[in-house]
C-alpha positions in Angstrom: -27.7 -17.7 -21.5 -28.2 -18.6 -18.0 -26.2 -17.3 -14.8 -24.3 -20.8 -14.9 -23.1 -19.7 -18.5 -22.2 -16.3 -17.6 -18.3 -16.0 -16.3 -18.0 -14.8 -12.4 -15.1 -12.5 -11.8 -12.5 -13.5 -10.3 -9.4 -10.8 -8.9 -6.1 -11.4 -7.2 -5.8 -9.7 -3.9 -2.9 -9.9 -1.1 -3.9 -11.7 1.8 -2.7 -11.8 5.2 0.5 -13.7 4.7 1.8 -11.5 2.6 0.4 -8.5 4.5 2.7 -10.1 7.5 5.9 -10.6 5.7 6.0 -6.9 3.9 5.4 -5.9 7.7 8.2 -7.8 9.3 10.4 -6.5 6.0 9.8 -3.4 6.8 9.9 -3.8 10.4 13.4 -5.1 10.5 14.8 -2.6 8.1 13.6 -0.1 10.7 14.9 -1.4 13.7 18.4 -1.9 11.8 18.1 1.7 11.4 16.6 2.6 15.0 13.7 4.2 13.7 9.8 4.0 14.0 6.8 4.2 11.7 3.7 2.8 11.1 3.0 0.4 8.2 -0.3 -0.6 6.6 -0.9 -3.3 4.1 -4.0 -2.6 2.2 -6.0 -5.6 -0.3 -6.9 -4.6 -3.8 -9.7 -2.6 -3.0 -7.8 -0.4 -0.5 -9.2 -2.1 2.7 -6.5 -2.5 5.6 -5.4 -6.0 6.2 -2.6 -5.6 8.4 -1.3 -2.8 10.3 1.8 -2.2 12.8 2.7 1.0 14.7 6.0 0.5 16.3 6.9 1.3 19.4 7.3 5.0 19.9 6.3 5.7 16.6 3.7 9.3 16.3 -0.1 8.5 16.6 -1.3 10.4 13.7 0.9 8.0 11.2 -1.7 4.9 12.0 -4.4 6.7 10.0 -1.7 8.2 7.9 -0.3 4.8 6.5 -3.7 3.4 6.4 -5.0 5.8 4.1 -1.5 5.9 2.0 -2.2 2.3 1.4 -6.2 2.7 0.8 -5.0 5.7 -1.7 -2.6 3.8 -3.7 -4.9 0.3 -4.1 -7.7 2.6 -5.1 -6.2 4.7 -7.7 -3.7 1.9 -8.9 -0.4 4.5 -8.0 1.8 5.9 -5.6 -0.1 8.0 -3.1 2.7 11.0 -3.8 1.7 10.9 -7.9 -1.9 11.5 -6.6 -0.3 14.4 -4.4 2.1 16.1 -7.1 -1.1 15.9 -9.7 -3.1 17.6 -6.8 -0.2 20.4 -6.7 0.4 21.0 -10.0 0.3 25.0 -10.9 -1.5 24.6 -13.7 -3.9 21.9 -13.6 -4.1 21.2 -9.9 -7.2 19.9 -7.9 -8.6 20.3 -4.4 -8.0 16.4 -3.9 -11.1 16.9 -1.3 -13.0 17.1 -4.2 -12.3 12.9 -5.0 -15.2 12.6 -2.5 -13.6 10.7 0.5 -11.4 11.8 2.9 -8.9 8.7 3.2 -7.3 10.1 -0.1 -3.4 11.1 0.5 -1.1 12.8 -1.2 1.7 12.1 0.7 4.7 9.5 -0.4 4.4 6.5 1.4 1.6 4.3 -0.9 2.4 2.0 -3.2 0.5 -0.4 -5.3 1.7 -3.8 -5.5 1.4 -5.5 -9.0 1.4 -9.0 -10.2 0.6 -10.1 -13.5 0.1 -6.8 -14.5 -3.0 -6.3 -11.2 -3.1 -4.4 -8.3 -3.5 -6.7 -5.7 -3.1 -4.3 -2.9 -0.8 -1.6 -1.7 2.2 -1.6 1.2 2.4 2.0 2.6 4.5 3.8 5.7 4.3 6.9 7.6 6.1 8.3 10.6 9.3 9.8 8.4 10.3 12.0 6.0 8.7 11.2 2.8 11.7 10.0 1.1 11.9 7.7 3.8 8.3 6.1 3.9 8.8 5.6 0.1 11.9 3.9 0.0 10.6 1.3 2.9 7.5 0.7 1.3 9.5 -0.4 -1.7 10.7 -3.1 0.5 7.4 -4.3 1.4 6.2 -4.3 -2.0 9.9 -6.0 -3.4 9.4 -9.0 -1.0 5.6 -9.5 -1.6 6.5 -9.3 -5.4 9.3 -11.2 -5.3 7.4 -14.4 -2.9 4.9 -13.9 -6.2 7.6 -14.0 -9.2 9.1 -17.4 -7.0 8.6 -21.0 -8.4 8.4 -22.6 -5.0 6.1 -20.2 -4.4 3.1 -22.0 -2.6 1.4 -18.8 -1.1 -2.5 -18.4 -2.8 -3.7 -14.7 -3.4 
């Protein structure tokens, strides 16, 4: 078999257009609520594509939102789920043993699935955990709705 006969690995990943759309949608909701937060969008590998820290959002929320997105993309599950598993009284574990300080277990980081694969993640930080999750869901919904639309011309 020659190198030309070996299929090349291809994967879908969010791009900057999807990141901007998610950020704008979450930002609009935050403005409507009169609140501020940091919003992060990561690619399929968890690497940052887009970040917005709204005026007045706490400074630590920048890194926390980025880490929530990284965790959700890398683990292919909500950051909250990792935190719940770590805190379980019977099977819990020290999250530091995951080997990377970017792993977090706070809610607000959600993976984005397209065609059964994680293509990235959306995260929000700076509010109560439940509200961070709710706002991140808005960003995920905007991306997945765009991707499902037959008129979609966006490329992943």
